[in-house]
matplotlib code that plots the C-alpha trace (Angstrom):
import matplotlib.pyplot as plt

x = [-44.8, -48.4, -49.2, -47.8, -49.5, -52.8, -52.1, -51.8, -54.6, -56.4, -59.8, -61.3, -62.2, -60.7, -59.0, -58.7, -62.8, -62.7, -60.0, -62.3, -65.6, -63.8, -62.7, -66.1, -67.4, -64.8, -66.2, -63.4, -63.5, -61.0, -60.5, -59.6, -57.0, -53.8, -50.6, -50.9, -55.0, -54.2, -51.3, -53.8, -54.3, -51.0, -48.3, -48.8, -45.9, -45.2, -44.9, -46.8, -45.8, -43.1, -41.1, -41.1, -39.9, -37.4, -36.3, -35.7, -34.1, -31.2, -31.2, -29.6, -32.0, -32.3, -34.7, -32.7, -32.5, -34.1, -35.1, -36.2, -38.5, -38.3, -41.6, -43.5, -46.9, -49.4, -46.9, -47.4, -43.9, -43.1, -45.7, -44.1, -40.5, -41.7, -43.8, -41.1, -38.2, -39.3, -37.3, -38.4, -39.5, -39.4, -41.6, -41.7, -43.9, -44.9, -48.9, -49.9, -53.5, -51.1, -49.2, -52.6, -54.3, -51.2, -51.2, -54.6, -54.1, -50.7, -53.0, -55.7, -52.6, -51.2, -47.5, -48.3, -45.5, -42.6, -44.1, -43.9, -45.1, -44.5, -44.8, -42.2, -39.9, -37.7, -35.0, -34.7, -35.1, -36.0, -33.2, -29.8, -26.8, -26.1, -29.3, -30.4, -28.9, -30.7, -33.2, -35.1, -37.4, -39.9, -41.3, -40.7, -38.3, -40.2, -41.9, -39.0, -37.1, -34.0, -33.0, -29.1, -30.7, -32.5, -30.0, -27.6, -30.0, -30.2, -26.6, -26.3, -28.9, -27.2, -24.9, -21.4, -21.9, -25.4, -27.5, -29.7, -32.1, -33.6, -36.8, -37.7, -39.5, -36.7, -37.2, -37.1, -35.3, -36.0, -39.9, -42.4, -44.2, -48.4, -50.2, -52.0, -50.0, -49.8, -47.3, -48.6, -51.6, -49.6, -45.9, -45.8, -44.9, -42.9, -39.5, -38.0, -34.3, -32.6, -30.6, -26.9, -28.2, -29.4, -25.6, -24.2, -26.5, -26.2, -22.2, -22.2, -24.4, -21.2, -23.1, -21.1, -23.4, -23.0, -26.0, -28.1, -31.5, -33.6, -37.0, -39.0, -40.2, -41.1, -43.2, -45.0, -45.9, -47.4, -49.2, -50.4, -52.1, -53.3, -55.4, -57.8, -58.7, -59.8, -62.4, -64.0, -67.0, -65.3, -62.2, -64.0, -60.8, -58.8, -60.8, -61.9, -58.6, -59.5, -57.1, -56.3, -59.7, -61.9, -58.6, -56.6, -58.1, -56.4, -52.9, -52.4, -53.4, -50.7, -48.5, -48.7, -48.1, -45.4, -43.6, -44.0, -42.9, -39.9, -40.7, -40.2, -37.8, -38.1, -34.7, -33.4, -30.1, -28.4, -26.1, -23.8, -22.9]
y = [41.3, 39.7, 42.7, 45.3, 44.2, 43.8, 47.6, 48.6, 46.8, 44.1, 44.3, 41.4, 42.0, 43.6, 46.8, 48.0, 48.2, 49.8, 52.7, 52.6, 53.1, 56.1, 57.8, 57.6, 59.3, 61.8, 62.3, 60.9, 57.7, 55.2, 54.3, 57.8, 58.3, 59.8, 59.2, 62.9, 61.8, 58.9, 60.3, 61.4, 57.7, 56.0, 58.7, 57.5, 59.5, 62.7, 65.3, 63.3, 63.1, 66.3, 64.2, 61.1, 63.5, 65.0, 61.1, 60.4, 63.5, 62.0, 58.5, 59.5, 57.7, 56.9, 55.8, 52.0, 52.0, 49.3, 50.4, 48.7, 50.2, 48.3, 48.5, 49.9, 49.9, 50.5, 51.7, 55.5, 56.5, 53.3, 54.8, 58.2, 57.5, 55.2, 58.1, 60.7, 58.8, 55.5, 53.5, 49.7, 49.9, 46.6, 47.1, 44.9, 45.0, 42.7, 43.4, 41.1, 43.3, 46.1, 44.8, 43.4, 46.4, 48.1, 46.3, 47.0, 50.9, 50.5, 49.0, 52.1, 54.5, 52.6, 51.7, 47.8, 47.4, 49.2, 48.4, 45.3, 45.0, 41.8, 40.6, 39.9, 40.7, 43.7, 41.9, 38.7, 40.2, 37.6, 39.2, 38.2, 40.4, 43.4, 43.0, 46.8, 49.9, 52.1, 51.8, 53.6, 53.0, 56.0, 55.6, 51.7, 51.5, 52.6, 49.7, 47.1, 46.7, 44.9, 47.7, 46.6, 43.8, 45.7, 48.0, 45.1, 43.7, 46.8, 46.7, 43.3, 43.7, 46.6, 47.3, 49.0, 52.8, 52.6, 55.0, 54.2, 56.8, 56.7, 58.8, 58.3, 59.3, 59.1, 59.7, 63.4, 64.9, 61.9, 62.8, 59.7, 60.2, 60.5, 57.7, 56.7, 57.7, 56.4, 53.7, 52.5, 52.6, 51.9, 51.7, 47.5, 48.2, 51.6, 51.4, 54.5, 55.5, 58.4, 60.3, 58.8, 55.5, 55.7, 57.0, 54.1, 51.3, 52.8, 53.0, 49.7, 48.0, 49.4, 52.6, 55.7, 58.7, 61.7, 64.0, 64.0, 66.3, 67.3, 68.3, 68.6, 72.0, 71.3, 68.1, 70.5, 72.8, 69.8, 68.4, 72.4, 72.3, 68.8, 69.5, 72.1, 70.5, 67.3, 69.6, 70.3, 68.7, 67.0, 65.8, 61.8, 60.3, 61.9, 61.5, 58.1, 56.6, 53.3, 51.0, 53.1, 54.0, 56.8, 57.1, 58.9, 61.9, 61.8, 59.8, 63.4, 65.6, 63.7, 63.9, 67.6, 67.8, 65.2, 67.3, 70.8, 69.3, 67.6, 64.3, 63.3, 64.2, 63.5, 62.8, 61.5, 59.5, 59.7, 56.9, 55.5, 51.6]
z = [112.6, 112.7, 115.2, 113.0, 109.9, 111.7, 112.6, 109.2, 108.1, 110.1, 108.3, 106.0, 102.4, 99.1, 99.9, 96.2, 96.3, 99.7, 98.1, 94.8, 97.2, 98.9, 95.7, 94.5, 97.6, 96.9, 93.1, 91.5, 89.5, 90.1, 86.3, 85.3, 88.3, 88.0, 90.9, 91.9, 92.4, 94.3, 96.7, 99.4, 99.8, 98.8, 99.6, 103.1, 104.9, 106.4, 103.4, 101.1, 97.5, 97.5, 99.9, 97.9, 94.8, 97.1, 97.9, 94.3, 93.3, 95.5, 94.0, 90.6, 89.1, 85.2, 82.8, 82.9, 87.0, 88.7, 92.0, 95.2, 97.8, 101.2, 103.1, 100.0, 101.1, 98.6, 96.0, 95.9, 96.1, 93.9, 91.3, 91.6, 91.0, 87.6, 86.0, 86.8, 85.9, 83.8, 85.9, 87.0, 90.9, 93.0, 96.2, 99.3, 101.9, 105.0, 104.2, 101.9, 101.3, 100.5, 97.6, 96.4, 96.4, 95.1, 91.9, 91.5, 92.0, 89.8, 86.7, 87.4, 86.4, 83.5, 85.5, 86.1, 83.7, 85.8, 89.3, 91.0, 94.5, 96.6, 100.1, 102.0, 104.9, 105.0, 107.5, 104.7, 101.5, 98.9, 96.3, 95.1, 95.5, 94.0, 92.1, 92.4, 91.3, 93.9, 97.0, 99.3, 102.8, 103.6, 107.2, 107.7, 110.8, 112.9, 113.3, 113.3, 116.0, 113.9, 112.1, 111.6, 109.4, 107.3, 106.8, 105.8, 103.5, 101.6, 101.2, 100.2, 97.1, 96.1, 93.5, 94.5, 94.8, 94.4, 96.2, 99.4, 100.7, 104.3, 105.3, 108.6, 111.9, 114.4, 118.0, 119.2, 122.9, 124.6, 125.8, 125.4, 122.2, 122.6, 120.8, 118.5, 115.9, 111.9, 112.6, 116.2, 118.6, 121.4, 122.4, 121.4, 117.7, 118.0, 118.0, 117.3, 117.0, 117.7, 115.1, 116.7, 115.8, 112.8, 111.5, 113.9, 112.2, 108.8, 108.3, 110.3, 107.3, 105.4, 103.9, 103.4, 104.7, 102.3, 103.4, 106.4, 106.3, 109.2, 107.6, 111.2, 110.5, 107.0, 108.5, 111.6, 108.7, 106.8, 109.9, 110.6, 107.1, 107.7, 110.8, 109.3, 106.3, 108.6, 109.8, 106.5, 105.5, 102.3, 103.9, 104.5, 103.0, 105.8, 108.7, 107.8, 106.3, 104.0, 106.1, 109.6, 110.1, 112.4, 114.6, 111.8, 113.0, 116.3, 115.1, 112.9, 116.0, 117.8, 115.2, 115.1, 119.0, 119.0, 116.0, 118.2, 121.3, 120.2, 120.9, 117.2, 114.6, 110.6, 108.9, 105.6, 105.1, 101.6, 101.5, 99.1, 99.0]

ax = plt.figure().add_subplot(projection="3d")
ax.plot(x, y, z, "-o")
ax.set_aspect("equal")
plt.show()
């Protein structure tokens, strides 16, 4: 777990200040941010904010819903859903610096009362049984070998009949993926499941799979559009990512090739407890 946390943010210093500095370089004032403005940083997954909204639309959320975001990162998806539905979202993430910085970002956009980010382990959630009305996990299990524990823990903390939506990167046709990629610089912390394995893991945890959506074609378009923008002079926020560093551009190019060659797929599972 230390290797995973170091991959995502192995630096010292205040991450929120680093993000604020990046935003100022882009001519954007942190204290006048909206969730849409922050999406380039905190919606750190394939498809960005539209993909988050796609996940949210499948969760049957209401204003009174208590939602769990497993692997919440900087809290971008949590803030998007809190803003869109008025629900309360609790996020849990392995990287403490993300939780601390994400709390600051929530204050910037006026969502501190609706978004609570905590440091913790997805395989051992610090919550009571039947605590949440819905849960999601977006691009998290790629770093976790014990996926069965993640999904069984999600099932435990969800109320009966609650929705659980998983949007993840999966192994493609069996050909080795090209590194580095956003979740790993080499194979040591990359643990992709196949679609068949994912279905077995989710049903084995006690979930009923209501819908499976393969969005690999949309993901390919996403990276095909991203690559040219990284060559523009005003794209420093993309090419020098505030926590992944200067090899983020190489990661994005590898993601494009991995998708083009079918080495990886992006799939969403809509499940019911």
